[in-house]
GUMARVEX-612883 format. One record per residue (C-alpha): residue number from 1; residue in three letters; x, y, z. Coordinates in Angstrom, 3 decimals. Example, Ala and Ser with C-alpha at 12.3 -4.5 7.8 and 13.67 -1.06 7.14 Angstrom:
resi, resn, px, py, pz
1, ALA, 12.300, -4.500, 7.800
2, SER, 13.670, -1.060, 7.140
***
This chain:
resi, resn, px, py, pz
1, UNK, -9.938, 11.706, 7.383
2, UNK, -6.836, 13.597, 5.768
3, UNK, -4.891, 11.735, 3.235
4, UNK, -1.714, 12.568, 3.768
5, UNK, -1.252, 11.720, 7.209
6, UNK, -2.662, 8.868, 7.275
7, UNK, -0.506, 7.415, 5.099
8, UNK, 2.666, 8.405, 6.419
9, UNK, 4.205, 6.047, 8.274
10, UNK, 2.925, 3.113, 9.922
11, UNK, 0.550, 2.706, 12.915
12, UNK, -0.386, 1.036, 16.187
13, UNK, -2.446, 0.457, 18.862
14, UNK, -2.989, 3.505, 20.741
15, UNK, -2.199, 2.639, 24.280
16, UNK, 0.969, 1.644, 23.306
17, UNK, 2.285, 5.421, 22.379
18, UNK, 4.678, 7.193, 25.203
19, UNK, 4.392, 11.014, 25.368
20, UNK, 7.858, 12.429, 25.873
21, UNK, 6.232, 15.503, 27.839
22, UNK, 3.975, 14.176, 29.713
23, UNK, 2.492, 17.060, 31.855
24, UNK, 1.574, 18.633, 28.016
25, UNK, -0.484, 15.426, 27.568
26, UNK, -2.596, 15.832, 31.590
27, UNK, -2.974, 19.186, 30.117
28, UNK, -4.602, 17.917, 27.418
29, UNK, -6.756, 15.298, 28.862
30, UNK, -7.966, 18.292, 32.084
31, UNK, -9.259, 20.390, 28.365
32, UNK, -10.576, 17.339, 26.526
33, UNK, -13.062, 16.026, 30.172
34, UNK, -13.499, 20.318, 30.694
35, UNK, -14.737, 19.909, 26.770
36, UNK, -16.852, 16.735, 27.712
37, UNK, -18.389, 17.798, 30.072
38, UNK, -19.134, 21.515, 28.135
39, UNK, -20.476, 19.579, 25.803
40, UNK, -23.071, 17.295, 27.706
41, UNK, -24.459, 20.655, 29.485
42, UNK, -25.356, 22.212, 26.267
43, UNK, -26.912, 19.198, 24.939
44, UNK, -29.207, 19.035, 28.105
45, UNK, -29.640, 22.962, 28.080
46, UNK, -31.201, 22.970, 24.663
47, UNK, -33.079, 19.361, 25.114
48, UNK, -34.713, 22.031, 27.928
49, UNK, -34.693, 24.590, 25.515
50, UNK, -36.565, 22.912, 22.609
51, UNK, -39.031, 20.678, 24.571
52, UNK, -40.097, 24.484, 25.794
53, UNK, -40.437, 25.508, 22.020
54, UNK, -41.908, 23.057, 20.600
55, UNK, -44.675, 22.631, 23.746
56, UNK, -45.663, 26.069, 23.368
57, UNK, -44.993, 26.028, 19.324
58, UNK, -47.534, 23.308, 19.681
59, UNK, -49.989, 24.858, 21.949
60, UNK, -50.086, 28.318, 20.157
61, UNK, -50.659, 26.340, 16.728
62, UNK, -53.128, 23.977, 18.371
63, UNK, -55.279, 26.707, 21.247
64, UNK, -54.863, 29.897, 18.617
65, UNK, -55.347, 28.055, 15.818
66, UNK, -58.688, 29.866, 15.363
67, UNK, -57.950, 32.936, 15.567
68, UNK, -54.951, 32.872, 13.073
69, UNK, -57.087, 31.595, 10.062
70, UNK, -59.229, 34.484, 10.882
71, UNK, -56.933, 36.743, 11.119
72, UNK, -55.762, 36.470, 8.041
73, UNK, -58.318, 35.568, 6.234
74, UNK, -59.175, 38.198, 4.292
75, UNK, -55.717, 38.626, 2.827
76, UNK, -54.094, 35.046, 3.330
77, UNK, -57.179, 31.214, 2.691
78, UNK, -57.438, 29.610, 5.458
79, UNK, -55.255, 26.741, 3.211
80, UNK, -52.547, 28.731, 2.649
81, UNK, -52.114, 29.951, 6.919
82, UNK, -51.967, 25.906, 7.750
83, UNK, -49.854, 25.234, 4.902
84, UNK, -47.096, 27.895, 6.519
85, UNK, -48.030, 26.285, 10.198
86, UNK, -47.398, 23.331, 8.782
87, UNK, -44.143, 23.799, 7.345
88, UNK, -42.754, 26.112, 10.003
89, UNK, -43.124, 22.513, 12.684
90, UNK, -41.965, 20.799, 10.236
91, UNK, -39.060, 22.451, 9.736
92, UNK, -38.396, 22.983, 12.897
93, UNK, -38.257, 19.634, 13.922
94, UNK, -36.216, 18.554, 11.409
95, UNK, -33.670, 21.040, 11.961
96, UNK, -33.810, 20.971, 15.942
97, UNK, -32.670, 16.933, 15.107
98, UNK, -30.400, 17.883, 13.090
99, UNK, -28.841, 19.722, 15.812
100, UNK, -28.849, 17.917, 18.125
101, UNK, -27.313, 15.000, 16.836
102, UNK, -24.702, 17.463, 15.772
103, UNK, -24.195, 18.059, 19.530
104, UNK, -24.232, 14.053, 20.221
105, UNK, -21.148, 13.710, 17.282
106, UNK, -19.524, 15.774, 19.330
107, UNK, -20.484, 14.172, 23.263
108, UNK, -18.985, 11.358, 21.810
109, UNK, -15.970, 12.334, 20.017
110, UNK, -15.286, 14.544, 23.286
111, UNK, -15.876, 11.058, 25.155
112, UNK, -13.512, 8.907, 22.864
113, UNK, -10.924, 11.381, 23.104
114, UNK, -10.847, 11.252, 26.960
115, UNK, -10.844, 7.629, 26.431
116, UNK, -7.145, 7.717, 24.699
117, UNK, -5.572, 10.471, 26.498
118, UNK, -6.831, 8.013, 29.847
119, UNK, -5.180, 4.887, 27.472
120, UNK, -2.003, 6.629, 26.470
121, UNK, -1.766, 7.773, 29.998
122, UNK, -1.293, 4.689, 31.546
123, UNK, -4.998, 4.128, 33.958
124, UNK, -7.212, 1.375, 33.171
125, UNK, -9.777, 0.253, 34.662
126, UNK, -10.221, -3.117, 33.236
127, UNK, -9.979, -5.069, 35.514
128, UNK, -12.829, -2.710, 37.706
129, UNK, -15.587, -3.551, 35.185
130, UNK, -18.691, -4.811, 37.604
131, UNK, -17.844, -1.018, 39.716
132, UNK, -17.386, 1.125, 36.747
133, UNK, -19.075, -0.247, 33.033
134, UNK, -16.878, -0.938, 30.295
135, UNK, -19.744, 0.956, 28.328
136, UNK, -19.449, 4.277, 29.300
137, UNK, -16.694, 6.609, 29.127
138, UNK, -16.128, 6.873, 32.697
139, UNK, -15.151, 2.875, 33.253
140, UNK, -14.208, 2.043, 29.058
141, UNK, -11.310, 1.196, 28.141
142, UNK, -11.651, 1.396, 24.037
143, UNK, -13.356, 4.552, 22.354
144, UNK, -15.369, 2.581, 20.363
145, UNK, -16.926, 1.322, 23.529
146, UNK, -18.839, 5.364, 23.282
147, UNK, -20.808, 4.787, 20.194
148, UNK, -22.407, 7.846, 18.299
149, UNK, -26.067, 6.557, 18.842
150, UNK, -25.923, 3.822, 21.682
151, UNK, -29.544, 3.268, 21.332
152, UNK, -33.665, 4.016, 21.431
153, UNK, -33.671, 4.098, 24.773
154, UNK, -30.751, 6.222, 26.200
155, UNK, -30.480, 9.926, 26.198
156, UNK, -29.328, 10.394, 22.869
157, UNK, -33.088, 9.261, 21.455
158, UNK, -34.653, 11.724, 24.353
159, UNK, -34.685, 15.001, 21.379
160, UNK, -36.053, 12.612, 19.149
161, UNK, -38.663, 11.937, 21.546
162, UNK, -39.472, 15.081, 22.910
163, UNK, -39.305, 16.830, 18.744
164, UNK, -41.219, 13.654, 17.012
165, UNK, -43.773, 13.148, 19.627
166, UNK, -44.981, 17.244, 19.873
167, UNK, -44.367, 18.064, 15.822
168, UNK, -46.466, 14.580, 15.388
169, UNK, -49.586, 16.437, 17.465
170, UNK, -49.607, 19.259, 16.133
171, UNK, -49.213, 18.034, 12.538
172, UNK, -52.067, 15.903, 12.868
173, UNK, -54.644, 18.946, 14.617
174, UNK, -53.296, 20.834, 11.835
175, UNK, -54.062, 18.282, 8.996
176, UNK, -57.415, 18.163, 10.105
177, UNK, -58.027, 21.601, 9.864
178, UNK, -56.567, 21.636, 6.341
179, UNK, -58.553, 18.725, 5.148
180, UNK, -62.147, 20.748, 7.128
181, UNK, -60.782, 23.623, 5.561
182, UNK, -60.556, 22.278, 1.923
183, UNK, -64.078, 19.639, 2.472
184, UNK, -65.625, 21.724, 0.317
185, UNK, -63.881, 22.062, -2.838
186, UNK, -62.341, 18.774, -2.184
187, UNK, -63.744, 16.284, -0.484
188, UNK, -60.739, 14.416, 0.928
189, UNK, -62.624, 14.169, 3.981
190, UNK, -65.185, 11.566, 3.034
191, UNK, -62.842, 9.669, 1.742
192, UNK, -60.086, 9.588, 3.611
193, UNK, -61.473, 10.849, 6.891
194, UNK, -59.030, 10.930, 9.870
195, UNK, -56.930, 7.672, 8.924
196, UNK, -54.975, 10.552, 6.351
197, UNK, -54.148, 12.624, 9.238
198, UNK, -53.164, 10.023, 11.201
199, UNK, -50.982, 7.672, 8.575
200, UNK, -48.718, 11.276, 7.593
201, UNK, -48.349, 12.125, 11.374
202, UNK, -47.288, 8.295, 11.872
203, UNK, -45.265, 9.048, 8.763
204, UNK, -43.897, 11.833, 9.570
205, UNK, -42.315, 10.352, 12.456
206, UNK, -40.459, 7.370, 10.871
207, UNK, -38.722, 10.026, 9.041
208, UNK, -37.364, 11.860, 11.776
209, UNK, -36.412, 8.444, 13.114
210, UNK, -34.487, 7.556, 9.440
211, UNK, -33.329, 11.147, 9.387
212, UNK, -31.835, 11.594, 13.715
213, UNK, -30.296, 8.189, 13.255
214, UNK, -28.891, 8.332, 9.636
215, UNK, -27.156, 12.051, 11.123
216, UNK, -25.829, 10.284, 13.682
217, UNK, -24.185, 6.992, 11.307
218, UNK, -20.429, 6.034, 12.135
219, UNK, -17.669, 5.830, 10.024
220, UNK, -17.990, 2.232, 8.641
221, UNK, -21.959, 2.641, 9.729
222, UNK, -24.639, 2.406, 6.750
223, UNK, -27.983, 2.462, 6.671
224, UNK, -27.775, -0.588, 4.893
225, UNK, -25.856, -2.269, 8.087
226, UNK, -28.819, -1.289, 10.442
227, UNK, -31.209, -3.526, 8.555
228, UNK, -28.868, -6.296, 8.828
229, UNK, -28.706, -6.184, 12.640
230, UNK, -32.076, -5.752, 12.844
231, UNK, -32.801, -8.918, 9.989
232, UNK, -29.903, -11.087, 12.011
233, UNK, -31.518, -11.124, 15.175
234, UNK, -35.053, -11.746, 12.847
235, UNK, -32.733, -14.959, 12.103
236, UNK, -31.328, -15.747, 15.632
237, UNK, -28.197, -15.408, 14.134
238, UNK, -25.198, -13.172, 16.271
239, UNK, -23.139, -10.903, 15.112
240, UNK, -20.410, -9.052, 16.995
241, UNK, -21.990, -6.208, 18.979
242, UNK, -18.837, -3.563, 17.506
243, UNK, -18.289, -3.574, 14.357
244, UNK, -16.234, -0.110, 13.927
245, UNK, -13.363, -1.919, 16.794
246, UNK, -13.472, -5.295, 14.526
247, UNK, -12.959, -2.670, 11.605
248, UNK, -9.971, -0.929, 13.454
249, UNK, -8.231, -4.138, 14.848
250, UNK, -8.698, -5.329, 11.305
251, UNK, -6.667, -2.101, 10.264
252, UNK, -4.424, -2.690, 13.193
253, UNK, -3.517, -6.111, 12.098
254, UNK, -3.002, -4.811, 8.558
255, UNK, -0.561, -2.225, 9.980
256, UNK, 1.660, -4.297, 11.451
257, UNK, 2.686, -6.096, 7.980
258, UNK, 3.737, -2.875, 6.762
259, UNK, 5.738, -2.189, 10.689
260, UNK, 7.505, -5.714, 9.989
261, UNK, 8.752, -5.210, 6.193
262, UNK, 6.630, -8.564, 4.794
263, UNK, 5.737, -7.819, 1.414
264, UNK, 2.266, -9.269, 0.717
265, UNK, 2.494, -8.741, -3.424
266, UNK, 2.390, -12.811, -4.313
267, UNK, 0.057, -13.478, -1.275
268, UNK, -2.037, -11.000, -3.049
269, UNK, -1.651, -12.685, -5.855
270, UNK, -2.189, -16.325, -5.158
271, UNK, -5.072, -15.569, -2.899
272, UNK, -7.220, -13.727, -5.386
273, UNK, -6.128, -17.090, -8.371
274, UNK, -7.264, -20.128, -5.202
275, UNK, -9.706, -18.275, -3.513
276, UNK, -11.946, -15.542, -6.288
277, UNK, -10.545, -14.799, -9.353
278, UNK, -13.487, -12.658, -10.381
279, UNK, -12.413, -10.429, -7.503
280, UNK, -11.595, -7.224, -8.562
281, UNK, -14.568, -7.360, -10.896
282, UNK, -17.824, -7.942, -8.489
283, UNK, -19.294, -5.865, -5.642
284, UNK, -18.616, -8.386, -2.846
285, UNK, -20.383, -11.531, -4.652
286, UNK, -20.568, -12.989, -6.904
287, UNK, -23.576, -14.734, -8.768
288, UNK, -21.191, -17.956, -9.912
289, UNK, -19.647, -18.118, -7.226
290, UNK, -23.837, -19.008, -5.373
291, UNK, -24.620, -20.259, -8.400
292, UNK, -21.908, -22.878, -8.374
293, UNK, -21.913, -23.435, -4.409
294, UNK, -26.051, -24.086, -5.125
295, UNK, -25.302, -26.058, -7.494
296, UNK, -23.161, -28.183, -5.458
297, UNK, -25.761, -28.359, -2.884
298, UNK, -27.892, -30.812, -5.070
299, UNK, -24.643, -32.929, -6.490
300, UNK, -24.840, -31.565, -9.788
301, UNK, -21.189, -30.210, -9.374
302, UNK, -18.533, -30.733, -7.343
303, UNK, -19.150, -29.330, -3.753
304, UNK, -17.799, -25.809, -2.947
305, UNK, -18.345, -22.819, -0.890
306, UNK, -18.948, -20.175, -3.264
307, UNK, -17.721, -17.283, -1.528
308, UNK, -16.020, -14.733, -2.291
309, UNK, -12.954, -13.139, -1.078
310, UNK, -15.381, -10.533, 0.893
311, UNK, -17.484, -13.260, 1.981
312, UNK, -14.789, -15.169, 4.069
313, UNK, -13.820, -11.749, 5.290
314, UNK, -16.962, -10.542, 6.576
315, UNK, -17.221, -14.764, 7.711
316, UNK, -14.701, -14.046, 9.770
317, UNK, -14.610, -10.535, 10.953
318, UNK, -18.875, -10.244, 12.115
319, UNK, -20.497, -13.726, 12.514
320, UNK, -20.440, -15.886, 15.453
321, UNK, -22.784, -19.020, 14.956
322, UNK, -20.942, -20.081, 11.851
323, UNK, -22.544, -23.604, 12.292
324, UNK, -26.084, -21.962, 11.209
325, UNK, -25.534, -22.508, 7.664
326, UNK, -27.826, -20.868, 5.612
327, UNK, -28.460, -18.291, 7.705
328, UNK, -25.354, -17.477, 7.636
329, UNK, -25.024, -17.690, 4.298
330, UNK, -28.177, -14.990, 4.121
331, UNK, -26.402, -12.717, 6.134
332, UNK, -22.891, -13.314, 5.103
333, UNK, -23.956, -12.389, 1.590
334, UNK, -25.872, -9.241, 3.023
335, UNK, -22.532, -8.206, 4.744
336, UNK, -20.203, -8.469, 1.683
337, UNK, -22.614, -5.672, -0.117
338, UNK, -21.815, -3.875, 2.886
339, UNK, -18.562, -4.198, 3.296
340, UNK, -17.750, -3.388, -0.297
341, UNK, -19.147, -0.089, -0.168
342, UNK, -17.431, 0.652, 3.029
343, UNK, -13.395, -0.865, 2.338
344, UNK, -11.507, -1.020, -0.211
345, UNK, -10.430, -4.079, -2.321
346, UNK, -6.769, -3.849, -1.747
347, UNK, -7.728, -3.500, 2.279
348, UNK, -9.755, -6.159, 2.076
349, UNK, -7.271, -8.605, 0.621
350, UNK, -5.078, -7.066, 3.550
351, UNK, -7.332, -7.775, 6.260
352, UNK, -8.553, -10.880, 4.612
353, UNK, -4.438, -12.158, 4.669
354, UNK, -4.229, -10.652, 8.376
355, UNK, -7.290, -11.876, 9.992
356, UNK, -8.460, -15.493, 8.198
357, UNK, -7.967, -18.518, 9.975
358, UNK, -4.797, -21.020, 8.034
359, UNK, -5.061, -23.421, 10.888
360, UNK, -7.055, -24.707, 13.813
361, UNK, -6.398, -21.286, 16.501
362, UNK, -4.054, -19.748, 13.983
363, UNK, -5.491, -16.451, 12.845
364, UNK, -3.550, -14.537, 9.949
365, UNK, -0.720, -15.173, 7.695
366, UNK, 2.114, -14.102, 10.505
367, UNK, 0.662, -16.360, 12.580
368, UNK, 0.516, -19.185, 10.188
369, UNK, 4.092, -18.812, 9.258
370, UNK, 5.376, -19.157, 12.231
371, UNK, 3.056, -21.894, 13.014
372, UNK, 4.702, -23.897, 9.910
373, UNK, 7.920, -22.462, 9.543
374, UNK, 8.712, -21.087, 12.720
375, UNK, 9.728, -17.275, 11.449
376, UNK, 8.125, -14.263, 9.778
377, UNK, 8.624, -14.091, 6.506
378, UNK, 9.323, -11.045, 4.873
379, UNK, 9.109, -11.916, 1.357
380, UNK, 7.357, -15.288, 0.345
381, UNK, 7.968, -16.924, -2.955
382, UNK, 5.584, -17.913, -5.064
383, UNK, 5.498, -21.736, -3.510
384, UNK, 5.321, -20.026, -0.149
385, UNK, 2.161, -18.047, -0.729
386, UNK, 0.363, -20.392, -2.198
387, UNK, 0.966, -23.293, 0.413
388, UNK, -0.276, -20.709, 2.844
389, UNK, -2.972, -19.628, 0.995
390, UNK, -4.070, -22.876, 0.084
391, UNK, -4.004, -23.268, 4.059
392, UNK, -7.393, -21.304, 4.487
393, UNK, -10.229, -22.810, 6.688
394, UNK, -8.921, -26.119, 7.319
395, UNK, -9.841, -26.337, 10.683
396, UNK, -8.809, -30.804, 10.236
397, UNK, -5.211, -29.489, 9.034
398, UNK, -5.836, -32.436, 6.032
399, UNK, -3.915, -32.418, 3.189
400, UNK, -5.973, -32.196, 0.145
401, UNK, -3.679, -33.694, -2.635
402, UNK, -6.283, -33.555, -5.094
403, UNK, -7.272, -29.969, -4.800
404, UNK, -4.207, -28.755, -4.138
405, UNK, -2.543, -30.687, -7.902
406, UNK, -5.581, -29.136, -9.674
407, UNK, -5.506, -25.791, -8.316
408, UNK, -1.682, -25.844, -8.664
409, UNK, -1.359, -27.380, -12.334
410, UNK, -4.184, -24.540, -13.744
411, UNK, -1.425, -21.513, -11.539
412, UNK, 1.467, -23.758, -13.370
413, UNK, -0.615, -23.187, -16.814
414, UNK, -1.572, -19.361, -16.189
415, UNK, 2.094, -18.574, -15.165
416, UNK, 1.309, -17.529, -11.634
417, UNK, 3.893, -19.786, -10.393
418, UNK, 6.778, -22.122, -12.242
419, UNK, 7.513, -25.582, -12.397
420, UNK, 9.977, -25.124, -9.939
421, UNK, 7.896, -22.964, -7.413
422, UNK, 5.411, -26.745, -7.354
423, UNK, 8.326, -28.635, -6.173
424, UNK, 9.422, -25.763, -3.986
425, UNK, 5.770, -26.712, -3.310
426, UNK, 5.653, -30.203, -2.142
427, UNK, 9.012, -29.554, -0.277
428, UNK, 7.080, -27.687, 1.885
429, UNK, 3.949, -29.828, 2.357
430, UNK, 6.910, -32.292, 3.077
431, UNK, 8.025, -30.598, 6.005
432, UNK, 5.043, -29.829, 6.977
433, UNK, 3.639, -32.811, 7.485
434, UNK, 6.939, -34.692, 8.950
435, UNK, 6.308, -31.728, 11.529
436, UNK, 2.650, -32.912, 12.036
437, UNK, 1.181, -29.584, 11.502
438, UNK, -0.712, -31.012, 8.535
439, UNK, -2.111, -35.085, 8.371
440, UNK, -1.865, -36.701, 5.739
441, UNK, -4.687, -39.301, 5.652
442, UNK, -4.856, -40.350, 2.292
443, UNK, -1.421, -40.808, 0.878
444, UNK, -1.401, -37.350, -0.968
445, UNK, 2.005, -37.008, -0.477
446, UNK, 3.113, -39.300, -3.028
447, UNK, 0.635, -38.191, -5.124
448, UNK, 1.825, -34.444, -4.919
449, UNK, 5.010, -35.848, -5.703
450, UNK, 3.727, -37.944, -8.751
451, UNK, 2.231, -35.386, -10.168
452, UNK, 5.669, -32.080, -9.858
453, UNK, 9.017, -34.084, -9.146
454, UNK, 8.842, -36.781, -11.999
455, UNK, 8.024, -34.611, -14.088
***
């Protein structure tokens, strides 16, 4: 990504763009479609050639193994000849898989370009998903519906099965022959028997699978995320399917604040102070927060979530079953570590403000401003920022007076807000309670007024 291009101007969802000259865009669409067709043809032709070459190489290596070793016996020792063949087979399969990974990337990006141009030209198959599947280029409305690696049971994995299968068989016979050739000087055969060649061949297959899968990781994918998804399936915890699309939409939500010229500086400061004061020091998870949460569970400390800003964000964006507390917490911790590596701290804060729940069915600070105040506040004050951040995840819309007083006094002590801000804060809660936006069950408003208006 070119940073200069990334930083200029504000961004919007691609279907909302319009072309001044549609004829040029149409020609570009035709070119992209032809490019996609050409890339698919190259992929299939290369797969056929690779299958033939691998089969021929395997047949030569296995069928003529004795002739080759005897032919060079006076010049090159038999074990060295076998090692050369081993290197040739392994190198061919390794390079071949890397090539097919590059070709698959070209196909995926060409497919995404076709989808983008099609949507920008005004064509959508949204109501025809039963006829044209929305996970293929023929009917997709979102470019991220086309995965770089859609699965091990799709055509994308065929090159792996061909090259890994043939190379492992050849590897087995070569290793067995090598084991026999060195049997006199190194009695390894008596120690491992046929288990050695089998285990090494299977290990090679797994290594090729890891290499191929890693070569097809998407922008924010990492091998740790693949493990997390597998672990979540074992725990039977449902996560979102398309991580790239979720991050894309969360990023677009951040760009909306730029478009509306909403100043997030005070919101960011209060967010870090209230939710996670160690945010800029940890790597997505906090040992102190985890310990505090555990102590709360056993009754040794006031019960609190113990979740960092990153944990709360990944819970909102990626976890679809938040009620499964223990399993959710485990996956949440793992996702937070991954998310810390792929998204910067500043972007995490902006995504948090733009995405998390501020009240029941109210997601994002813009929606929260409309909900509580009826309009967008372009430069939220310290009191307004405190009010919004305190409302995060309060799904029952309750006025938690003790918590508010404790947090506000700590903010005053640390000069995050002023005493005047605390008085404005009371007015905001008074207004929200009078409008029915917040429920005051325990006369919490009187406690707030007593704490901040009487001084």
